[in-house]
Each structure stands twice: as structure tokens, then as C-alpha cells.
C-alpha positions in Angstrom: -6.9 212.0 119.7 -4.3 213.8 121.9 -6.2 212.8 125.0 -6.2 209.2 123.9 -2.5 209.2 123.3 -2.0 210.7 126.8 -4.1 207.9 128.3 -2.1 205.3 126.4 1.2 206.7 127.6 -0.1 206.9 131.2 -1.3 203.3 131.1 2.0 202.0 129.7 4.1 204.0 132.1 2.2 203.1 135.2 1.4 199.5 134.3 5.0 198.3 134.3 4.2 196.2 131.1 7.1 194.2 129.9 8.8 195.7 126.8 7.9 193.7 123.7 10.6 192.5 121.2 11.0 194.1 117.8 8.7 192.7 115.2 8.9 191.9 111.5 7.2 194.7 109.5 6.8 192.3 106.5 4.6 190.0 108.7 2.3 192.1 110.8 1.1 190.7 114.1 -2.6 190.0 114.5 -4.5 190.7 117.7 -8.1 189.4 117.9 -10.0 190.9 120.8 -13.3 189.4 121.8 -15.3 191.3 124.5 -17.9 188.9 125.7 -21.5 190.2 125.7 -20.6 193.5 124.0 -23.5 194.8 121.8 -22.5 197.2 119.1 -24.8 200.1 120.0 -23.0 200.6 123.4 -19.8 201.8 121.7 -19.5 205.6 121.0 -18.4 204.9 117.4 -21.7 203.0 116.9 -23.8 206.0 118.2 -23.8 205.4 122.0 -24.1 208.7 123.9 -21.7 207.7 126.7 -18.0 207.8 126.4 -17.5 204.1 126.8 -14.9 203.3 124.1 -12.2 205.9 123.1 -9.6 203.3 122.2 -12.0 201.1 120.2 -13.3 204.3 118.5 -9.8 205.4 117.6 -9.1 202.1 116.0 -12.4 202.5 114.1 -11.5 206.0 112.9 -8.1 204.7 111.7 -9.5 201.5 110.2 -12.8 199.9 109.1 -15.9 199.8 111.1 -18.7 197.5 110.0 -22.2 198.9 110.8 -24.0 195.7 110.0 -22.0 192.9 111.6 -23.9 190.1 113.2 -23.2 187.0 115.2 -24.7 183.6 114.4 -25.4 182.8 118.0 -26.5 184.7 121.2 -24.2 182.8 123.5 -20.5 182.2 124.0 -19.5 178.7 123.0 -21.0 178.4 119.5 -20.2 182.1 118.7 -16.5 181.7 119.5 -16.4 178.4 117.6 -17.7 180.3 114.6 -15.2 183.1 115.2 -12.2 180.8 115.1 -13.4 178.4 112.4 -15.3 180.6 110.0 -18.2 178.2 110.2 -21.7 178.8 111.2 -23.2 176.8 114.1 -25.4 174.9 111.5 -22.1 173.7 110.0 -19.8 173.1 113.0 -22.6 171.8 115.2 -21.2 173.0 118.6 -24.5 174.3 119.8 -24.6 173.0 123.4 -22.1 172.7 126.3 -22.0 168.9 126.0 -20.0 169.2 122.8 -16.6 170.5 121.6 -15.0 170.9 118.2 -13.4 167.6 117.1 -9.7 167.4 116.5 -10.1 166.9 112.7 -12.1 170.2 112.3 -10.0 173.1 110.9 -9.1 175.6 113.6 -7.6 179.0 112.9 -4.9 179.1 115.6 -3.7 175.7 114.6 -3.3 176.8 111.0 -1.5 180.0 112.0 0.8 178.0 114.3 1.7 175.8 111.4 2.5 178.9 109.3 5.1 180.1 111.7 3.2 182.4 114.0 3.7 182.5 117.7 0.2 181.9 119.0 -1.1 183.0 122.3 -4.6 182.7 123.7 -5.8 184.2 127.0 -9.5 183.7 127.8 -11.7 184.6 130.8 -14.6 182.1 130.7 -15.3 178.4 130.8 -16.8 178.5 127.4 -13.5 179.6 125.7 -11.4 177.2 127.8 -9.4 174.1 127.3 -12.4 172.1 128.5 -13.9 172.9 125.1 -10.5 172.5 123.3 -9.9 176.2 122.6 -6.3 175.6 123.5 -5.7 173.9 120.2 -2.9 175.5 118.2 -1.8 177.9 120.9 1.9 177.9 122.0 0.7 179.5 125.2 -2.9 179.3 126.4 -4.2 180.5 129.7 -7.8 180.1 130.8 -7.0 180.9 134.4 -8.1 177.6 135.7 -11.8 178.1 135.0 -12.3 174.5 134.0 -11.7 173.3 137.5 -13.6 173.5 140.8 -11.7 176.7 141.5 -13.4 178.2 138.4 -13.8 182.0 138.4 -17.1 182.4 136.6 -18.1 184.8 139.3 -15.6 187.3 137.9 -12.3 186.7 139.7 -10.4 187.0 136.4 -10.7 190.5 135.1 -9.4 192.2 131.9 -6.2 193.4 133.6 -5.3 189.8 134.4 -5.8 188.8 130.8 -3.8 191.7 129.4 -1.0 191.2 132.0 -0.5 187.6 131.1 -0.7 188.2 127.4 1.9 191.0 127.5 4.2 188.9 129.8 4.1 186.0 127.2 4.6 188.4 124.2 7.5 190.0 125.9 9.3 186.6 126.3 9.3 185.9 122.5 12.3 186.2 120.3 12.6 189.3 118.0 10.9 189.3 114.6 8.6 186.4 115.4 5.1 187.2 114.0 2.4 186.9 116.6 -1.3 185.9 116.6 -2.8 186.9 119.9 -6.4 186.0 120.9 -7.7 187.9 123.9 -11.1 187.2 125.5 -12.5 189.1 128.5 -15.7 188.5 130.5 -16.1 191.8 132.4 -18.9 193.0 130.2 -20.9 189.8 130.9 -23.1 190.0 134.0 -22.3 191.0 136.8 -20.8 194.1 135.0 -18.7 195.0 138.1 -15.6 196.9 137.0 -13.0 198.0 139.6 -12.8 201.5 141.0 -12.9 204.2 139.7 -14.8 202.8 136.8 -17.6 201.5 139.0 -18.9 205.0 139.5 -18.2 206.6 136.1 -21.8 206.6 135.0 -23.8 205.8 138.1 -23.5 204.8 141.7 -21.4 201.9 142.8 -23.0 198.5 143.1 -24.5 197.6 146.5 -26.0 194.7 148.3 -29.5 195.8 147.2 -28.9 195.2 143.5 -30.8 192.3 142.0 -28.8 189.1 141.5 -29.4 187.7 138.1 -31.5 184.5 138.1 -32.5 183.6 134.5 -34.1 185.0 131.4 -37.5 183.5 132.1 -37.6 184.9 135.6 -37.4 188.4 134.3 -40.2 187.9 131.8 -42.4 187.3 134.8 -40.7 189.7 137.2 -39.1 192.5 135.1 -36.7 194.9 136.7 -38.1 198.3 137.6 -36.9 201.1 135.3 -34.4 202.5 137.9 -32.9 199.1 138.5 -32.6 198.3 134.8 -30.9 201.7 134.1 -28.4 201.0 136.9 -27.5 197.7 135.2 -27.1 199.5 131.9 -24.8 202.0 133.5 -22.7 199.2 135.1 -22.5 197.5 131.7 -21.2 200.7 130.2 -18.7 201.1 133.0 -17.4 197.6 132.3 -17.0 198.5 128.6 -15.0 201.6 129.6 -12.7 199.4 131.8 -11.9 196.8 129.2 -11.5 199.5 126.6 -8.7 201.0 128.6 -7.1 197.7 129.4 -6.8 196.8 125.7 -5.3 200.3 125.0 -2.3 198.9 126.9 -1.8 196.3 124.2 -1.5 198.8 121.5 0.7 201.1 123.6 3.1 198.2 124.2 3.2 197.3 120.5 3.7 200.9 119.5 6.5 201.3 122.0 8.3 198.3 120.4 7.6 199.6 116.9 5.6 196.5 116.0 3.2 196.4 113.1 -0.1 195.1 114.3 -3.5 194.4 112.8 -6.3 194.6 115.4 -9.7 193.0 115.2 -12.3 194.2 117.8 -15.5 192.2 118.1 -17.8 190.3 120.4 -19.6 187.0 120.6 -23.1 188.4 121.2 -24.9 191.2 123.0 -27.3 191.6 125.9 -31.0 192.4 126.3 -31.9 195.2 128.7 -35.7 194.9 128.6 -36.2 195.3 124.8 -38.2 192.0 124.8 -39.4 192.3 128.3 -36.5 190.5 130.0 -32.8 190.7 130.8 -29.9 188.5 129.6 -29.1 186.6 126.5 -29.0 183.2 124.7 -32.8 182.9 124.3 -33.6 185.1 121.3 -32.0 186.3 118.1 -33.1 190.0 118.0 -30.7 192.9 117.2 -29.7 193.5 120.8 -28.3 190.0 120.9 -26.9 189.4 117.4 -25.8 192.9 116.3 -22.1 193.0 117.3 -19.2 195.4 116.8 -16.6 194.5 114.2 -13.6 196.9 113.8 -10.4 196.1 111.8 -7.4 198.4 111.9 -3.7 198.2 111.0 -1.4 198.0 108.0 -3.1 197.0 104.8 -6.5 197.7 106.1 -8.5 200.7 104.9 -8.5 203.9 106.9 -11.6 205.8 108.0 -14.0 203.4 106.3 -17.5 202.7 107.5 -18.9 199.7 105.7 -22.6 199.0 105.5 -22.0 195.5 104.0 -23.7 192.6 105.7 -20.9 190.8 107.5 -20.7 188.3 110.3 -18.3 186.7 112.8 -17.9 183.8 110.3 -15.9 186.3 108.2 -13.1 186.9 110.8 -11.2 183.6 110.3 -11.2 183.7 106.4 -10.1 187.4 106.6 -7.1 186.5 108.8 -6.4 183.5 106.5 -6.2 185.8 103.5 -3.9 188.2 105.4 -1.5 185.4 106.2 -1.8 183.2 103.2 -2.8 180.1 105.2 -4.9 177.4 103.7 -7.0 174.7 105.2 -10.1 176.5 106.5 -13.4 175.3 105.2 -15.4 178.5 106.1 -18.9 179.7 105.5 -17.6 183.2 105.7 -15.6 185.3 103.3 -12.5 187.5 103.2 -13.5 191.0 104.0 -10.7 192.7 102.1 -12.9 193.8 99.2 -15.0 196.0 101.6 -12.1 198.5 102.0 -10.4 198.1 98.6 -13.2 199.3 96.3 -15.0 196.0 95.9 -18.1 194.5 97.4 -19.0 191.1 98.9 -22.4 191.2 97.3 -25.7 190.1 98.9 -25.7 186.8 100.9 -28.1 185.3 103.5 -27.2 184.7 107.1 -28.5 182.0 109.5 -28.5 182.3 113.3 -29.8 179.9 115.8 -30.2 179.2 119.5 -31.5 176.2 121.4 -30.2 177.1 124.9 -32.3 175.9 127.8 -35.8 175.3 126.5 -35.6 177.6 123.4 -35.5 176.6 119.7 -35.2 179.6 117.4 -33.9 180.3 113.9 -33.0 183.6 112.4 -32.9 184.1 108.6 -31.5 187.3 107.2 -31.3 188.4 103.6 -30.8 191.7 101.9 -32.1 193.8 104.8 -35.0 191.6 105.9 -34.9 189.2 108.8 -37.3 186.6 110.2 -37.3 185.5 113.8 -38.7 182.0 113.8 -39.8 180.5 117.1 -39.8 176.8 116.2 -41.4 175.8 119.5 -44.5 177.8 118.9 -44.3 178.3 115.2 -44.6 182.1 115.6 -42.7 184.3 113.1 -41.7 188.0 113.0 -40.5 189.8 110.0 -38.2 192.9 110.4 -36.9 195.5 108.0 -33.4 195.8 109.5 -32.2 198.7 107.4 -35.2 200.8 108.3 -35.6 199.5 111.8 -32.1 198.4 113.0 -33.3 197.9 116.6 -36.1 195.6 115.4 -38.7 197.4 117.4 -41.7 196.9 115.0 -42.5 193.7 113.2 -43.9 194.1 109.7 -47.5 193.2 109.2 -49.4 190.5 107.2 -49.1 192.6 104.0 -45.4 191.4 103.9 -46.3 187.7 104.2 -44.7 187.0 100.8 -41.4 188.3 102.1 -41.7 186.3 105.3 -42.5 183.1 103.3 -39.5 183.7 101.0 -37.2 183.9 104.0 -38.6 180.9 105.6 -38.1 178.9 102.4 -34.6 180.3 102.1 -33.9 179.2 105.7 -34.9 175.6 104.8 -32.6 175.7 101.8 -29.7 177.0 103.9 -30.3 174.3 106.6 -30.1 171.6 104.0 -31.9 168.3 104.5 -29.4 166.0 106.1 -31.9 163.4 107.3 -33.2 161.0 104.6 -35.9 158.3 104.9 -34.8 154.9 103.6 -38.1 153.2 104.3 -41.7 154.3 104.6 -42.8 155.2 108.1 -43.4 158.0 110.6 -40.7 160.3 112.0 -40.9 162.2 115.3 -38.3 164.2 117.1 -37.6 165.7 120.5 -37.1 168.9 118.5 -38.8 170.1 115.3 -38.8 168.6 111.9 -38.3 171.2 109.1 -39.8 170.3 105.7 -42.1 172.7 104.0 -42.3 174.6 107.3 -42.3 173.4 110.9 -43.6 169.9 111.5 -44.1 168.0 114.7 -44.2 164.6 112.9 -43.6 163.5 109.3 -45.0 160.6 107.3 -42.2 159.7 104.9 -41.4 157.5 102.0 -37.9 156.4 100.8 -36.0 159.5 99.5 -37.8 162.1 101.6 -35.3 164.6 103.1 -35.7 166.9 106.1 -33.8 168.9 108.7 -34.1 168.7 112.5 -33.7 171.6 114.9 -32.0 171.9 117.3 -29.2 170.1 115.6 -28.7 167.8 118.6 -32.4 166.8 118.9 -33.2 163.1 118.9 -35.1 161.5 115.9 -37.3 158.4 116.1 -38.6 156.3 113.1 -41.6 154.1 113.4 -42.9 151.6 110.9 -45.2 148.6 111.2 -45.6 149.2 114.9 -41.8 148.9 115.5 -39.8 151.9 116.7 -36.2 152.6 115.8 -34.1 155.1 117.7 -33.8 157.5 119.1 -31.0 158.7 116.9 -28.9 161.9 117.3 -26.6 163.6 114.8 -24.5 165.7 117.2 -22.8 163.9 120.0 -25.2 161.0 119.8 -26.0 157.8 117.9 -26.5 157.7 114.1 -28.9 155.2 112.5 -27.4 152.0 111.1 -28.4 149.7 108.3 -32.1 149.0 108.3 -33.1 151.7 110.7 -35.4 153.4 108.2 -33.3 156.6 108.3 -29.9 157.8 107.2 -28.0 160.9 108.2 -26.3 162.4 105.1 -24.9 165.5 106.8 -21.8 166.3 108.9 -22.2 164.6 112.3 -19.9 165.1 115.2 -18.8 167.0 118.2 -16.7 165.5 121.0 -18.5 164.9 124.3 -17.8 167.2 127.2 -18.9 166.6 130.8 -19.0 168.9 133.8 -18.3 168.0 137.4 -20.7 169.1 140.1 -18.6 172.1 141.2 -18.6 173.5 137.6 -22.4 172.9 137.3 -22.9 174.9 140.4 -20.8 177.8 139.1 -22.7 177.7 135.8 -26.0 177.9 137.8 -24.7 181.0 139.6 -24.4 183.0 136.4 -27.5 181.6 134.7 -25.9 179.3 132.2 -27.6 176.3 133.8 -31.1 176.7 135.1 -31.9 175.4 138.5 -34.8 173.1 138.8 -36.5 175.3 141.4 -36.4 178.5 139.4 -39.4 180.1 137.7 -40.7 178.7 134.5 -43.1 180.3 132.1 
């Protein structure tokens, strides 16, 4: 601990950070830190052998660390929408980059702003930018221009930029004003290129011979050699060490001003380094992508607690709401306070999903068991997460009853928002979910079903006449006499990208080029 204090003092003294004003001890500040692409098992406090995270680990030792935290999505936009609404993607519906949260949807920063908090948001990626309306409710919001043709998705904005701007804004506030600060950094996302001296902490420096990331499918067909993959892992760990030290500056500045701060350290998703034969994220829902860190520390939070409760990123917003007494959220998650005050949340199921690129997968987790359901192929895998946290070995056919129970539970959790109002045949660009996975359904009035992905189109045919296609999220809903009705929550505001932004997204694998390898 002494060495950590020395590092904090050194960083504060050498960084020239602006002195923060005095705070109000009765209303602690809240700092929510999201490290993009940070998987839990690469932090030392979660068992990683490398010294990647002394500041995060110190917060964990002084607070609450959740060993079983999971995200609901393996990519940035839906995961951060969940983080700041408390709603799962199957509720908020923002599952693709053509959609953003509509203005009427409850949003944590907006509610905190209304409760008298100074709200500052500083984010280092397009998918947490004002293009997707993440600036809602922030008195100050800086996305570093990444929504324009000058976007910096290749990594021009680094963690020090985010922290510098955040501390500059915080230092300009009047005394005793409570603060909600949301900080997002992208350094741990590919290309994992931290500045010197971090770039040689665990391995050689990057060079021109290192592979340039293409896309997830490419590496299924052309996997990295072991040495090249290990170098990427080392760079990833170096990037974690870099952002860890940058965020230590935030606490050092707050401590120097005598401010009372509650910290939340988390991530939107993880990263695969060959566990399923490829490299990257967004395409699957296994542990390396959905097992995220969650650390809470500060006044009123338990000290030295390791909680094995099943929790998720949907619990962050309701926990902050409980701390601050705000109302107005409509979350799927819960306040986590009982987990450090002698109580328990009790068992509850979790849904995760992804439909990025050409995937269509659903994760159903309940009481230590999880099903990975590939809706495109119909394949399922059942894992005992407690006994096999890395999900290395799927359970066999002798556990078919457990698998079927989870699949049935998944259907219940999805609900059945589509309803037939006439007899006919339903087809979809996605998959119809009713008593399992269906490619088409013959329906009679009153039949209900779900559609995945949520933004898939649905067509109704009766008597040789076709109605549709209809689309619940960002599309066209059926009207009177269409043979179908949508009874769920539709929505999502449309988002469009200019050609320069599309090119930048291609460069980091978020949009797949037409000429790239397909399976």
C-alpha cells in the first residue's frame, strides 16, 4: 500500500492537475469509470499473475469486489446503454449502431443532474459519444470530436486526455457542489498501444510486423500463432497498467482536496484471445467476453468485501440511484447495497445477447448454470459457471434437462411481444422464438412469440397476400389489419454515419468490409 501512495503522490505532483474545490461530505461525489474491453481476469485482484492494476486492486481491498459480475452485451453501445439506464438490451433495444436511446427513456446522468449534481462525462469512443446521445444530462460532455470525420477511433485520444479534461472541468466547479463523473477510456480496446514506458512493461514494444486486426471471422480461419497472440495479451496488459495509473490521478486529486468520493470500476465487455479459436469480441457470449470487473469503494460501501453474488452492469444505475435518492429509473437491475450490509439479493436469471455483424446469440444464466444459444444454427452449450468459470468444457447430454429448463426460462424472460391477430404464416429475417427456435410459424389469432435479433424484420402471409416487412426497433410497426400486432416496447431513434465514420469503423473491425474473409 505504501508504494501505491507514493505512486499517487508522484502522479499528482508531476501531472500539474488542477486543485479541486472542497466537497460536501454529506453528499459524496460519484466517479463511474468504464474501461472499454477490460475482462475481469486480467486484474490482479481477480487472480491475474501480472501486476496490471494496483490502483484498482487497492480500491477493491478497501471496498467491495464482485467476483461474478457480467455484462449483458459483448460490445460497447448496448453495454453502456445498460450501464447508464439499468436496463438490459432486451428492454432498451439499442442493439445496433443504427439506433440510439430515445429522449423519453430514463437516463441516469439526466436524473442526477435534476437532483443537483454537477455532471461531467468524458468518453473516448464513438459508441459513447453525442452521436448516440450519451451527452444527455451532462453539464459538461467531451467525446473529443469522435463523431466527426476527424474521429480518433485509431487511438488518438488516450486515457491521459480523458483524465486531464475531467480534472480541468472538476477544478472549475464551485465548492461543495456534489459531482457525478463518468469516465470512459478506449486504450484497452485493440490496438492496445500504451505510451512509453508502459509499452515494454511486459513484452517488447509493438513493431510494424505485428498483425493488424481484421475481423473476428478472419481469425477463425487464420488464427494467430502462439507467440503473436501472447504478444497481444502482453500489450493488452500494458494498456491496463497505463489506464490504472491514469485513474489513480483522479483519486489523488480528490484526496488532496479532502473530497468524499464513491468509485465504481467496471467495463462494458471483455476480449477473446483464442479461447474459442479467434481474437476480438462482439460475436459470442462466453466468459472471456461477458465476465467483467465490478469494484465499488468509498463512504457507505463495505470494506474488504468479496461478494460472490450474481450481479451485472444493469445493477450500477439502480445502486447509484439508491445512494443519491433519485427516482425515475425503470431498471431491470437492483440496488447492490444488501451485498455489503449483511443481506443478499437472492437468485435471479440474466439474459445476454449479441447480433453484431452476422451473429444471433442469446445467453441465459441462472443459479450457476449458463446456456450459450446460437440462434442461427440452433446449437446450444451448457456450462457450470461456478465449477468452470472460464467455460472451457460444455456439459454433456446427461444434463439435457438443465439445458431445456434454461432455454424455457430464456423464452419467458424475452416475453412474447409479437401477437397474431389473424391466421397465417409468419417469417422473419431473424429467428422466431416460440417453443424453441423457429424459422417460420403458422399462427392463429392470439398466438404470441418473440423475434431475435430485436431489430429483425417480420412478414405475415395469409391467403397468398404478404404484409410487411415490419420491424419493432427503428422500423415500421404493423397497422390495423396487418395480421400482426406488436405489444412490446418499440423504439430507438435512428442514427446515420457519414462515409468517413464508416471508414474509421472498418479500420477497427466494427464494420466488416465486403472483401474480407467470411466463414
